[in-house]
N, C-alpha and C positions, 0 to 999 in steps of 0.2 A: 504496499498499500503507499504510495505518495502522503512524503509527509512534509511541511515545510520546513526548509533549513535552516539554522542558528548560524551562525557568524560572530566570531567574536570580533570586535574592532578597538579595543583598549588601544594597543596603538596606534593608531590617528583619533581616540579620543576626544574627550571635552577636560580629560585628567591631564592630558600632555599640556601642558603649560607655553612648548615650541610648537614651531612649525612640523609636523613628524616627517621621518626621510620619507623617498622618492621607494625604495625599499618597502616601510611600512606600509604605502598607501596601495602599492600594487599588488601588496599580498593578499590583502582585502579582498582590491579589486576583484582578482583572480575567485576568491569564493561568491560574490557576487554577484559575478558574472553564470559562474555554476546552477546559482539559485533564480537567478532571474530567468535564464534560458529553461530551466524547468519548470518552475511553476508562477513566477511571477511574486511572488512575496517571500519575506524573509525572517526573520528572526534578530536584534541587534541585539547581544550583551556587552556588558562593560564599558556602554560609550559616554556615561560621565555627566549623566543629564543627576542631578544627586535623588535619595529616594526622601526626603523631605522634603524639596520642591517637588516630583513625582505626588505625595500626597496631598499636599498643601491645596494643588490644584485642583483635586477631585474635590476636598471639601468643597471649597468654594464653590466648585460650578454646585455640587448637591443642594449648600444652603442655597443658590438662586436659584437653585430651582422649585423647589419645594415653598420657593415664596407663592402668593395668592396669584393665580393670573392676570388681576385687574391693575400689581402692580409690577409682573414682569412684561406687559402689554405697554407698558412705558419706554422702556427700552427698545420695541419693536426696531426691528430691521426694515432698512429703509427700500423701494424698491429703485433698481440699480446701483445695493450700496451691499456690502459683501459680510459688515459689523452689524452686531445688533439679534435680537430674541426672534426666533422666529417658533408658533407654537405648533402642534399637531397636524399633521396635514395639510402643512402647507409646501413640502414638498414630496413628491410624489416623481418616483426614480423608474418605477418597474411601470409598464402597458400591461393594463389589468388589473392592477394594484387599484384599490378602492381607498382604504385607508394603513395609511404610515407610522405609528404610532412614537414618536418621537420629535422632541423639543430640542432648539440649539440655539448655541451663540455666538458669533462670528467676530471674532479680534483679528484686526491688521497694522493696528499701531497705535500711539499715547494719544490720537485726536478719533479714534472711534467713540460708540456709542459706549457709557460703562454704568452702571447700575451705581447708586448713590450710598458714601458708606453708611446711611443713613437704614439704608436695606438690607446692604450686604459688606458689612465691613471690611476691608483688607482687598475684595474683591481685584479691585484694578490690577494695585500692587504685583500681589500674587501672579497676573495672568500674566504683564508683561515682562517677569521677571523669567515665566517660565518661555514665554516670546522668544525671548532673548536668548533662551539655550537653544531653544528649535534652531533659531538661525547661524548660529555659531557652531550647532551642530551639520547644519545641512551644507554650511561654507565648506565641511571638508566630506559632505559623504557626495557632493556635486562633483569635484575633482574626484576618487572614487570611484561615480562612473563613467566618469569622461577615462580615466583608467581601462577600465572594465569593458570599452570599448572598438581599445587603441585608436582615442584621439589623443591631439596635445589638453593636459593636466587643465587648463584653464578653459578648455571650449564649453560646457555647460556653465561654470564659473559668469561668461563674460554675455550669457543669454537670459541667468538670474541674478543680475546687478543690482538691482532696484526694490530687495525683499519684502522692506517693512515699507514702501509706497506706496497709500492704496491708487491712485491717480498714475501712475507707472504699471503696476504689481500686482497682481489676485491671491496672491500667497497668503492664506488668515490660518489662523490657528483657531479652532473649533469648538465649543463645546459642547459634548452629547448627551441627553437625556432620556431612559423608554424611562416609562414610565409601565406601570403592575398594569398588566389587561384585567380588565374586569366582565368587560361583553365578549362573552364565547360562540356568541350567535352568528356570528360570519366573520371565522380563523380561513378561509379557502379565498378571500380580498383582504384579506389585512395579513400584516407583517411591521415588525420595527421598521427593517430598512432594504429597501426594494435590492432586487438583483443590478445590480448595473457596474458599472470600471470607474476609476476613477478621472475629473477631466484634464488634470495636471501632469507636472511632471515625474515626481514620488507621492508618495502620502505616507510620513509619523503615523503612528497610532498608538498609544496607548489604553490598556483594556484595565479594566479593573476584576476580581476576578468570578463573575458571575457567568461570563462566556456569553456564547451564541451564536458570534459572528463565521460563519461556512464560505470559504473559497471553493472555486469551481477550480477540478486538471483539466488541461488538452484533451482529456477522456470525455468529462463532463459529467465526471464525479464529484460529488459536493462534498468535505472535508471540515469540519472541525479546526478553528483557527484559536487551540487552546490556549487560553491564558498563561504564560510564564512570567514568573514574577519580577520584575523591574524594568522587562526587554519592553523591546522600538520592536514593533513589526510593519514593516517598510513593503509597499507593493509600486508596480508599475502602474504608471499613468496612460491615459492615455498619449500622449506627447509623445513622451518617451519610445513607446512600440514606432511611431512615425521616424522618429528618429531613427532608431535601431530597423528597421524595414522589421520589423515583426519577430527579430532577434528575442526580442523582453515582450512578452505579450502582455497588455491591460488586462490581467484578469480578473474577473465576473465575482466580483461577491454579497452576501448580503447577511440579514437578520431577520431570521422567522421566530416567530413567538412560539417558546416552547411551550410542549405537547405534555408537560406536568404542570399539575395546577399548583404545586409548590410553588415549583420555577417562573409562570406566568405573571404568578402576586408579586412577583417578585423584579426591582426596579434595578436599568443597569445603567450603567456610565459609561464613557468612553471618552477621549483627548484624542484630538485631531490637528496636524498641524499639513495642508496642502498644498505644495509645491511649486507652484507655478512661474513658467517663464517671462519676462518683462512683457510689458502688452504688445509692443511695438516687433517681438521678434517672430521671423514667420519660420512656419517650423514643417519642415520634409526631409524623408528621407536622404540618411547623409549619402550612401554608397549610389545615388543619382537615379533611384528604381522610381515607375511611377503606378506602384502598389498604393501607396496613400496619394491625398491629392497637398500641394503646399497651401499651407492654411494662415492666416495671423493670430496668434495666441489670442486677444482679447476679443477679436468677434466671435470665434469660437467658439468663447468661453458665453458670451454673452447670447447666443443661438442655442447655445445647449440647455443653461439657465430658463430660458422662456419656455423651455418643454418643461422642466419640471416646478416651478415656481405658481403654482396653481392662483395666489392671489397676487398677482403682478402681472 
């Protein structure tokens, strides 16, 4: 049975205060190439984002999502923005699904919408600290990605220069909350998160210990992405699939409503960092093939969101 590989990135992680060696980057790149070629997902361990920060972001996230709906709606995401709150059923990722029971909160930078300290004390500071750690790790991982495809080590860095500038780049830290499921009468058309691939370059996913995420293998089999304590689950996005001409596949994944009533009544939380190229970047296969059309990063994302954001 295929499983999601685990790669130790301590040699290029955030615990390394100086710039890691080219040898260290290449060793990790080789392992990432193998993982992304096989299944498009990988667990990163010893990445350097502290357990304290990991725990803090989940704590602040949960406190926010447990606020009354009328309070959360004060910080509602606006049309054509990536920051702010969205309640359940606002994003429908899978055709044929009527309900997606999840709530989200997006953060791009310090100028985004944030709840007041009266509503959720310390939320902004914790989110920005976590975002900074993700950005720093991402910049190192972009070097790994380039070397994994035998490109110049700054190939992806040049195309992801504005990671925290929402007017130039759509990269977003997103908090997700899957509330307990109480209505079991329409489970055939209800999921927690519909089947989809991610739209950007890669995504960093931080899970709680509840589980539920499933990944679709190349043979069409669904396998669990079982939470691995302290690890980051990273997956290939649409743009990386295009750049690599399908060598790395943007693997479909989903979160179904658990069949067991005890798990159905249990909420689930996750935190994701969606990594996107700068808005002006044109994405096309690097080998010159025409398997994928040449697309603009910003336009591609806008068109994707038009299809999934029902309320906008």
